[in-house]
Structures are given as structure tokens and as C-alpha cells.
MIDOSE-1310 file (N, C-alpha, C; in nm, 2 decimals, decimal comma, always signed):
residues 210
mfas	-1,22/-6,73/+3,26/-1,34/-6,78/+3,27/-1,43/-6,68/+3,33; -1,39/-6,61/+3,43/-1,45/-6,49/+3,49/-1,49/-6,38/+3,38; -1,39/-6,35/+3,30/-1,39/-6,25/+3,21/-1,48/-6,28/+3,09; -1,50/-6,41/+3,05/-1,58/-6,44/+2,95/-1,72/-6,45/+2,98
vayi	-1,76/-6,46/+3,09/-1,91/-6,45/+3,14/-1,96/-6,32/+3,12; -1,86/-6,22/+3,13/-1,91/-6,10/+3,13/-1,96/-6,05/+2,98; -1,90/-6,12/+2,88/-1,95/-6,10/+2,75/-2,05/-6,20/+2,68; -2,05/-6,34/+2,72/-2,15/-6,43/+2,67/-2,22/-6,50/+2,78
plad	-2,32/-6,56/+2,76/-2,41/-6,62/+2,88/-2,33/-6,73/+2,93; -2,36/-6,73/+3,07/-2,29/-6,81/+3,16/-2,29/-6,98/+3,11; -2,41/-7,00/+3,07/-2,43/-7,15/+3,03/-2,33/-7,19/+2,91; -2,33/-7,09/+2,81/-2,24/-7,11/+2,70/-2,09/-7,11/+2,74
atai	-2,03/-6,99/+2,83/-1,91/-7,02/+2,87/-1,87/-7,14/+2,95; -1,98/-7,19/+3,03/-1,95/-7,33/+3,09/-1,92/-7,43/+3,01; -2,02/-7,44/+2,89/-2,01/-7,54/+2,80/-1,87/-7,54/+2,73; -1,83/-7,42/+2,68/-1,69/-7,43/+2,64/-1,56/-7,46/+2,73
sfln	-1,60/-7,42/+2,84/-1,49/-7,45/+2,95/-1,48/-7,59/+2,98; -1,59/-7,67/+2,97/-1,59/-7,83/+2,98/-1,54/-7,89/+2,87; -1,46/-7,83/+2,80/-1,36/-7,88/+2,70/-1,23/-7,93/+2,76; -1,22/-7,88/+2,88/-1,09/-7,90/+2,97/-1,03/-8,05/+2,97
pvfg	-1,14/-8,14/+2,99/-1,08/-8,28/+3,00/-1,04/-8,32/+2,87; -1,10/-8,27/+2,75/-1,03/-8,31/+2,62/-0,89/-8,25/+2,61; -0,87/-8,12/+2,65/-0,75/-8,07/+2,64/-0,64/-8,14/+2,74; -0,70/-8,19/+2,84/-0,63/-8,27/+2,94/-0,57/-8,39/+2,88
mila	-0,67/-8,46/+2,81/-0,62/-8,59/+2,75/-0,51/-8,57/+2,63; -0,54/-8,45/+2,56/-0,45/-8,42/+2,46/-0,32/-8,40/+2,51; -0,31/-8,33/+2,61/-0,18/-8,28/+2,67/-0,12/-8,38/+2,75; -0,17/-8,49/+2,80/-0,13/-8,60/+2,87/-0,03/-8,67/+2,78
ipll	-0,05/-8,67/+2,64/+0,04/-8,75/+2,55/+0,18/-8,68/+2,54; +0,19/-8,55/+2,49/+0,33/-8,50/+2,52/+0,39/-8,49/+2,64; +0,31/-8,44/+2,74/+0,36/-8,38/+2,87/+0,39/-8,49/+2,96; +0,30/-8,61/+2,94/+0,32/-8,70/+3,05/+0,35/-8,84/+2,98
gerv	+0,36/-8,84/+2,87/+0,39/-8,95/+2,77/+0,27/-9,07/+2,80; +0,16/-9,04/+2,83/+0,05/-9,12/+2,82/+0,01/-9,18/+2,68; -0,02/-9,30/+2,67/-0,08/-9,36/+2,54/-0,24/-9,35/+2,55; -0,31/-9,27/+2,49/-0,45/-9,27/+2,50/-0,52/-9,35/+2,38
gkwr	-0,58/-9,46/+2,41/-0,63/-9,54/+2,33/-0,77/-9,51/+2,28; -0,83/-9,59/+2,17/-0,94/-9,55/+2,11/-1,08/-9,55/+2,21; -1,06/-9,63/+2,32/-1,19/-9,65/+2,42/-1,18/-9,52/+2,50; -1,05/-9,48/+2,54/-1,05/-9,36/+2,63/-1,10/-9,22/+2,54
wlaa	-1,08/-9,22/+2,41/-1,14/-9,11/+2,33/-1,28/-9,12/+2,31; -1,33/-9,23/+2,29/-1,46/-9,28/+2,27/-1,54/-9,24/+2,38; -1,49/-9,28/+2,52/-1,56/-9,22/+2,63/-1,58/-9,09/+2,65; -1,47/-9,02/+2,63/-1,44/-8,89/+2,64/-1,54/-8,80/+2,55
aial	-1,56/-8,86/+2,41/-1,65/-8,81/+2,32/-1,79/-8,81/+2,36; -1,84/-8,96/+2,42/-1,97/-8,96/+2,48/-1,99/-8,87/+2,58; -1,90/-8,86/+2,67/-1,94/-8,78/+2,78/-1,94/-8,61/+2,72; -1,88/-8,57/+2,65/-1,86/-8,44/+2,59/-2,00/-8,42/+2,51
vgam	-2,06/-8,51/+2,45/-2,20/-8,50/+2,39/-2,29/-8,48/+2,49; -2,29/-8,56/+2,61/-2,38/-8,54/+2,71/-2,38/-8,41/+2,78; -2,25/-8,36/+2,80/-2,23/-8,22/+2,86/-2,30/-8,12/+2,78; -2,27/-8,13/+2,64/-2,33/-8,03/+2,55/-2,49/-8,02/+2,56
illr	-2,54/-8,15/+2,57/-2,68/-8,17/+2,57/-2,72/-8,10/+2,72; -2,68/-8,11/+2,80/-2,71/-8,07/+2,94/-2,69/-7,91/+2,93; -2,59/-7,86/+2,87/-2,56/-7,72/+2,89/-2,64/-7,63/+2,78; -2,66/-7,70/+2,67/-2,74/-7,64/+2,56/-2,68/-7,52/+2,52
ptpa	-2,57/-7,52/+2,46/-2,51/-7,37/+2,41/-2,60/-7,34/+2,29; -2,58/-7,20/+2,28/-2,65/-7,13/+2,18/-2,55/-7,08/+2,07; -2,62/-7,03/+1,95/-2,53/-6,97/+1,87/-2,44/-6,85/+1,93; -2,48/-6,79/+2,04/-2,42/-6,68/+2,10/-2,28/-6,72/+2,14
sfqp	-2,26/-6,85/+2,18/-2,13/-6,90/+2,22/-2,01/-6,87/+2,12; -2,05/-6,86/+1,99/-1,95/-6,87/+1,89/-1,93/-6,73/+1,83; -1,87/-6,65/+1,93/-1,81/-6,51/+1,90/-1,69/-6,50/+1,97; -1,60/-6,40/+1,94/-1,48/-6,37/+1,98/-1,47/-6,39/+2,12
aall	-1,56/-6,34/+2,20/-1,52/-6,34/+2,35/-1,53/-6,50/+2,38; -1,58/-6,59/+2,31/-1,58/-6,72/+2,35/-1,46/-6,78/+2,36; -1,35/-6,70/+2,29/-1,21/-6,76/+2,32/-1,14/-6,74/+2,45; -1,20/-6,64/+2,52/-1,18/-6,66/+2,67/-1,20/-6,77/+2,73
alga	-1,31/-6,84/+2,73/-1,37/-6,95/+2,79/-1,30/-7,06/+2,72; -1,26/-7,06/+2,61/-1,16/-7,16/+2,54/-1,02/-7,16/+2,61; -0,97/-7,04/+2,61/-0,84/-7,04/+2,71/-0,85/-7,07/+2,83; -0,97/-7,06/+2,91/-1,00/-7,13/+3,03/-0,97/-7,27/+3,06
amal	-1,04/-7,33/+2,95/-1,04/-7,48/+2,92/-0,90/-7,53/+2,89; -0,83/-7,46/+2,82/-0,69/-7,50/+2,79/-0,61/-7,49/+2,91; -0,62/-7,37/+3,00/-0,55/-7,36/+3,11/-0,57/-7,48/+3,22; -0,69/-7,51/+3,22/-0,75/-7,62/+3,31/-0,69/-7,75/+3,27
glel	-0,69/-7,78/+3,14/-0,62/-7,90/+3,08/-0,48/-7,90/+3,14; -0,42/-7,79/+3,11/-0,27/-7,78/+3,15/-0,24/-7,81/+3,30; -0,34/-7,75/+3,38/-0,34/-7,78/+3,53/-0,34/-7,93/+3,56; -0,43/-8,00/+3,48/-0,44/-8,13/+3,53/-0,31/-8,21/+3,49
sfik	-0,24/-8,17/+3,39/-0,12/-8,23/+3,36/+0,01/-8,19/+3,44; -0,01/-8,07/+3,52/+0,08/-8,04/+3,62/+0,06/-8,11/+3,73; -0,06/-8,11/+3,79/-0,09/-8,19/+3,90/-0,04/-8,33/+3,88; -0,07/-8,39/+3,78/-0,03/-8,54/+3,75/+0,12/-8,54/+3,76
kltg	+0,19/-8,47/+3,71/+0,34/-8,47/+3,73/+0,39/-8,46/+3,86; +0,33/-8,36/+3,94/+0,36/-8,35/+4,10/+0,34/-8,45/+4,17; +0,22/-8,55/+4,14/+0,19/-8,66/+4,21/+0,29/-8,76/+4,22; +0,39/-8,77/+4,12/+0,50/-8,85/+4,11/+0,61/-8,83/+4,21
regp	+0,61/-8,71/+4,25/+0,73/-8,66/+4,36/+0,67/-8,58/+4,48; +0,55/-8,54/+4,49/+0,50/-8,47/+4,61/+0,37/-8,54/+4,66; +0,36/-8,52/+4,79/+0,24/-8,57/+4,86/+0,12/-8,49/+4,82; +0,00/-8,55/+4,84/-0,12/-8,48/+4,80/-0,14/-8,35/+4,88
fsil	-0,10/-8,34/+5,03/-0,11/-8,24/+5,10/-0,01/-8,11/+5,07; +0,11/-8,15/+5,02/+0,19/-8,06/+4,97/+0,13/-8,00/+4,84; +0,07/-8,06/+4,76/+0,03/-8,01/+4,63/-0,09/-7,93/+4,66; -0,18/-7,96/+4,74/-0,31/-7,88/+4,79/-0,26/-7,75/+4,85
lvnn	-0,16/-7,77/+4,94/-0,12/-7,65/+5,01/-0,05/-7,55/+4,91; +0,03/-7,57/+4,83/+0,08/-7,49/+4,76/+0,01/-7,43/+4,64; -0,08/-7,50/+4,58/-0,17/-7,47/+4,47/-0,28/-7,36/+4,54; -0,31/-7,41/+4,66/-0,41/-7,32/+4,73/-0,36/-7,18/+4,77
aigl	-0,22/-7,18/+4,82/-0,15/-7,06/+4,86/-0,14/-6,98/+4,74; -0,11/-7,02/+4,62/-0,08/-6,94/+4,50/-0,22/-6,88/+4,46; -0,32/-6,97/+4,46/-0,46/-6,91/+4,45/-0,50/-6,80/+4,52; -0,47/-6,83/+4,65/-0,50/-6,72/+4,76/-0,42/-6,58/+4,73
ciag	-0,29/-6,58/+4,70/-0,22/-6,48/+4,67/-0,27/-6,40/+4,53; -0,32/-6,48/+4,42/-0,36/-6,43/+4,29/-0,50/-6,36/+4,35; -0,59/-6,43/+4,41/-0,74/-6,39/+4,44/-0,74/-6,26/+4,54; -0,63/-6,26/+4,64/-0,63/-6,16/+4,73/-0,58/-6,03/+4,65
lavs	-0,48/-6,04/+4,56/-0,44/-5,92/+4,49/-0,58/-5,87/+4,41; -0,63/-5,96/+4,33/-0,75/-5,91/+4,26/-0,86/-5,84/+4,34; -0,90/-5,91/+4,45/-1,01/-5,87/+4,53/-0,99/-5,73/+4,61; -0,85/-5,70/+4,63/-0,82/-5,58/+4,70/-0,87/-5,45/+4,64
fvwr	-0,90/-5,46/+4,51/-0,95/-5,35/+4,44/-1,09/-5,33/+4,46; -1,17/-5,43/+4,52/-1,31/-5,42/+4,51/-1,38/-5,48/+4,64; -1,30/-5,47/+4,74/-1,33/-5,56/+4,88/-1,44/-5,47/+4,94; -1,52/-5,57/+4,98/-1,64/-5,53/+5,07/-1,63/-5,65/+5,18
spsv	-1,65/-5,60/+5,31/-1,65/-5,67/+5,42/-1,78/-5,77/+5,41; -1,75/-5,90/+5,42/-1,87/-5,99/+5,42/-1,93/-6,00/+5,56; -2,06/-6,05/+5,55/-2,15/-6,05/+5,68/-2,10/-6,18/+5,73; -2,14/-6,19/+5,85/-2,12/-6,33/+5,93/-2,15/-6,45/+5,84
sqwa	-2,29/-6,43/+5,79/-2,36/-6,56/+5,72/-2,28/-6,58/+5,59; -2,24/-6,45/+5,53/-2,13/-6,49/+5,41/-1,99/-6,55/+5,45; -1,95/-6,51/+5,55/-1,81/-6,59/+5,59/-1,84/-6,74/+5,61; -1,98/-6,76/+5,68/-2,00/-6,90/+5,69/-2,01/-6,98/+5,57
lmag	-2,08/-6,91/+5,47/-2,10/-6,99/+5,34/-1,97/-6,98/+5,26; -1,88/-6,90/+5,28/-1,76/-6,90/+5,21/-1,67/-7,00/+5,27; -1,68/-7,02/+5,39/-1,60/-7,14/+5,47/-1,65/-7,28/+5,42; -1,79/-7,27/+5,42/-1,85/-7,42/+5,36/-1,79/-7,44/+5,21
vgca	-1,79/-7,34/+5,12/-1,72/-7,35/+4,99/-1,58/-7,40/+4,99; -1,52/-7,34/+5,09/-1,38/-7,37/+5,10/-1,35/-7,51/+5,15; -1,43/-7,57/+5,23/-1,41/-7,69/+5,28/-1,46/-7,78/+5,17; -1,57/-7,76/+5,10/-1,61/-7,84/+4,98/-1,50/-7,85/+4,88
maaa	-1,45/-7,74/+4,85/-1,34/-7,74/+4,75/-1,21/-7,81/+4,78; -1,17/-7,79/+4,91/-1,06/-7,88/+4,96/-1,08/-8,02/+4,96; -1,20/-8,07/+4,99/-1,24/-8,21/+4,98/-1,25/-8,25/+4,82; -1,29/-8,18/+4,74/-1,29/-8,19/+4,60/-1,14/-8,22/+4,56
qtcf	-1,06/-8,11/+4,58/-0,91/-8,12/+4,53/-0,84/-8,25/+4,60; -0,87/-8,28/+4,72/-0,81/-8,40/+4,77/-0,86/-8,53/+4,70; -0,96/-8,54/+4,65/-1,03/-8,66/+4,60/-0,94/-8,64/+4,45; -0,95/-8,53/+4,39/-0,89/-8,53/+4,26/-0,74/-8,55/+4,26
vnam	-0,66/-8,49/+4,36/-0,53/-8,53/+4,35/-0,51/-8,68/+4,39; -0,56/-8,74/+4,48/-0,54/-8,87/+4,50/-0,58/-8,96/+4,37; -0,67/-8,92/+4,30/-0,73/-8,99/+4,20/-0,62/-8,99/+4,08; -0,55/-8,86/+4,06/-0,45/-8,84/+3,97/-0,33/-8,91/+4,01
arad	-0,30/-8,94/+4,14/-0,18/-9,02/+4,19/-0,19/-9,16/+4,15; -0,31/-9,21/+4,14/-0,34/-9,35/+4,12/-0,37/-9,39/+3,99; -0,41/-9,30/+3,89/-0,44/-9,34/+3,74/-0,39/-9,25/+3,67; -0,39/-9,27/+3,54/-0,35/-9,18/+3,42/-0,45/-9,07/+3,42
asfv	-0,39/-8,96/+3,39/-0,48/-8,84/+3,35/-0,58/-8,85/+3,26; -0,55/-8,92/+3,13/-0,64/-8,95/+3,04/-0,75/-9,02/+3,09; -0,74/-9,10/+3,19/-0,86/-9,18/+3,24/-0,95/-9,11/+3,34; -0,88/-9,01/+3,43/-0,96/-8,93/+3,54/-1,02/-8,83/+3,47
apfs	-0,97/-8,77/+3,36/-1,02/-8,65/+3,31/-1,18/-8,65/+3,27; -1,21/-8,75/+3,19/-1,35/-8,75/+3,16/-1,46/-8,75/+3,27; -1,42/-8,80/+3,37/-1,51/-8,82/+3,48/-1,54/-8,68/+3,54; -1,47/-8,56/+3,52/-1,51/-8,44/+3,57/-1,66/-8,40/+3,51
yatl	-1,70/-8,45/+3,38/-1,84/-8,43/+3,32/-1,93/-8,48/+3,43; -1,91/-8,56/+3,54/-2,00/-8,58/+3,61/-2,05/-8,48/+3,72; -1,96/-8,37/+3,71/-2,01/-8,25/+3,78/-2,15/-8,20/+3,75; -2,19/-8,21/+3,61/-2,33/-8,14/+3,59/-2,41/-8,24/+3,63
ifaa	-2,39/-8,37/+3,65/-2,50/-8,44/+3,71/-2,52/-8,43/+3,85; -2,42/-8,41/+3,93/-2,43/-8,37/+4,07/-2,51/-8,24/+4,08; -2,47/-8,13/+3,99/-2,54/-8,00/+4,00/-2,68/-8,03/+3,97; -2,73/-8,11/+3,89/-2,86/-8,15/+3,89/-2,92/-8,20/+3,99
vydi	-2,87/-8,30/+4,07/-2,91/-8,35/+4,18/-2,92/-8,25/+4,30; -2,83/-8,17/+4,30/-2,82/-8,09/+4,41/-2,94/-7,97/+4,40; -2,98/-7,95/+4,25/-3,08/-7,87/+4,24/-3,23/-7,92/+4,27; -3,21/-8,04/+4,27/-3,34/-8,11/+4,31/-3,36/-8,11/+4,47
afyg	-3,24/-8,16/+4,52/-3,24/-8,16/+4,67/-3,24/-8,01/+4,76; -3,18/-7,91/+4,70/-3,18/-7,79/+4,77/-3,28/-7,68/+4,72; -3,30/-7,70/+4,59/-3,39/-7,60/+4,53/-3,53/-7,65/+4,46; -3,57/-7,77/+4,47/-3,69/-7,83/+4,42/-3,69/-7,82/+4,26
vvpd	-3,58/-7,79/+4,21/-3,58/-7,78/+4,05/-3,57/-7,92/+4,00; -3,68/-7,97/+3,94/-3,69/-8,12/+3,88/-3,64/-8,10/+3,72; -3,55/-8,18/+3,69/-3,48/-8,19/+3,56/-3,58/-8,21/+3,45; -3,56/-8,17/+3,34/-3,65/-8,19/+3,22/-3,59/-8,31/+3,14
aiti	-3,66/-8,33/+3,04/-3,62/-8,46/+2,98/-3,49/-8,45/+2,89; -3,44/-8,35/+2,84/-3,32/-8,31/+2,79/-3,20/-8,33/+2,89; -3,23/-8,27/+3,02/-3,12/-8,28/+3,13/-3,11/-8,44/+3,15; -3,22/-8,50/+3,17/-3,20/-8,65/+3,19/-3,13/-8,71/+3,09
lgag	-3,15/-8,69/+2,96/-3,10/-8,75/+2,85/-2,94/-8,70/+2,84; -2,90/-8,58/+2,88/-2,78/-8,56/+2,89/-2,69/-8,61/+3,01; -2,75/-8,62/+3,11/-2,68/-8,70/+3,23/-2,67/-8,84/+3,19; -2,76/-8,92/+3,14/-2,76/-9,05/+3,10/-2,65/-9,08/+3,01
iiia	-2,64/-8,99/+2,91/-2,52/-9,00/+2,83/-2,38/-9,00/+2,89; -2,37/-8,90/+2,99/-2,25/-8,89/+3,07/-2,22/-9,01/+3,14; -2,33/-9,07/+3,21/-2,31/-9,17/+3,29/-2,25/-9,29/+3,18; -2,32/-9,31/+3,07/-2,27/-9,42/+2,99/-2,13/-9,39/+2,95
gall	-2,08/-9,27/+2,91/-1,94/-9,26/+2,89/-1,84/-9,30/+3,00; -1,89/-9,27/+3,13/-1,81/-9,29/+3,25/-1,80/-9,44/+3,26; -1,92/-9,51/+3,25/-1,94/-9,66/+3,28/-1,85/-9,74/+3,16; -1,86/-9,67/+3,05/-1,76/-9,75/+2,93/-1,64/-9,74/+2,98
lawr	-1,59/-9,62/+3,02/-1,44/-9,61/+3,05/-1,42/-9,69/+3,17; -1,49/-9,69/+3,30/-1,46/-9,78/+3,41/-1,46/-9,93/+3,38; -1,54/-9,96/+3,29/-1,55/-10,10/+3,22/-1,42/-10,15/+3,16; -1,38/-10,06/+3,06/-1,25/-10,09/+2,99/-1,14/-10,07/+3,07
eglr	-1,14/-10,01/+3,18/-1,02/-10,01/+3,25/-1,01/-10,12/+3,34; -1,14/-10,19/+3,37/-1,14/-10,29/+3,45/-1,09/-10,41/+3,36; -1,11/-10,41/+3,24/-1,06/-10,53/+3,15/-0,91/-10,50/+3,13; -0,86/-10,38/+3,13/-0,71/-10,36/+3,12/-0,66/-10,40/+3,25
aspk	-0,71/-10,40/+3,36/-0,63/-10,43/+3,49/-0,64/-10,58/+3,50; -0,72/-10,65/+3,43/-0,74/-10,79/+3,47/-0,62/-10,88/+3,41; -0,61/-11,00/+3,46/-0,48/-11,08/+3,41/-0,48/-11,10/+3,26; -0,61/-11,11/+3,20/-0,61/-11,14/+3,08/-0,60/-11,01/+2,97
asgr	-0,57/-10,90/+3,03/-0,57/-10,79/+2,95/-0,45/-10,80/+2,87; -0,45/-10,75/+2,75/-0,36/-10,76/+2,64/-0,23/-10,66/+2,63; -0,25/-10,57/+2,73/-0,15/-10,47/+2,74/-0,14/-10,36/+2,65; -0,26/-10,35/+2,55/-0,28/-10,24/+2,47/-0,32/-10,12/+2,54
pl	-0,30/-9,98/+2,48/-0,36/-9,89/+2,54/-0,51/-9,87/+2,55; -0,56/-9,83/+2,67/-0,72/-9,81/+2,66/-0,77/-9,69/+2,58
């Protein structure tokens, strides 16, 4: 993902990488044995359309370097399946500890070649990012432990909605009509998925895959 943004615009690389929930749903079938029904595919497709509207990828996305962003999406989808498998035999804390320890080793090796000592304010900001990421990962792992990966995956598109909200709150950037449209479509997909999951969990559910 980092390599891709060196060659194509950040928005385009991000748009391609947001295919990871789709890859996660596809991989959940052979790797996790999940049955992904038409309603989950429909909800994922609706959310993906909203994400593409929000990110507005340009023709520059479709060049050989875009394969790097596509590879990132596939890797993230594979990670989703691995975490789901681990939740069946490991506690959330163990998964978070090992996952971040591996990330620390890889990042530490990469940064050793270009290291610059951060200032006090930068250390504080990085600590804030670390706490936010730890909280996000804790929520994600617990969600994976309680629901199918194919159900959880499409909700990651809501990241774009929260990014727009934070833009308003912290930077005073008011979203335009296209941003509002994309966010609305993502919300519609998530609500459809939540509604169908509620029907499936009800006593009258037929037992068919969602």
C-alpha cells in the first residue's frame, strides 16, 4: 500500500485498497467455510459503490502500479480470514499482542534505514495514534469473534464516513454533495446488512444464508 502511493494518487490507491472487504468475503468461503448469501453480497456491493463515489478514483488508477494497491487489498482480506480463524481458539488480547508484535518487528526493521528522532509533540501524536489503533483493533477482533467475517467486512466502509465527520470536527471541511451521497449509500448498505442479520437471528428465520 505504501509503495502504491509513490506511483499513483493517494485517493486512487485508497479506493483500490477498499476492495479488501470484498476479498475478505470471497476468502471466507474457502478458508472459513462460511455461506455468503445474496443479501450480504448485495450489501457489500452497495457499500462498495458508496466508497467509490466518496473516493472518486480517476483513470490514473488503472495503471500497472495500481496492482500494488490491489495486492494490499488482497492481503488485508486474507488477514481478516486469519483473524477470524484465530478467534476460535485464542483470546482477543493474545491476537492483538502477537499481531502488533509482528508489526513492530517489521516496521522497526524498515524504519531503521531512515530513522529520525521524533520531537516530544510527535511522540505524543504517535502515542495517540497507537491508542486509537489498539482500540480499533480490539473492537474489530471482538466483532470477528461474535459474527461471520462476511458480515463484519462490509462495515469497514464506514471508515470513510467517520473520516468525513472528523474533517468537519477538526478541520472545518464541509462535505460536498458527492461526499454526502457516497456516505448515504454506505449507510444504506450497512443498514440493509444489519436488518437482514436481525431477521436471520429471529425465531422465524428460515435458516438460509444471509
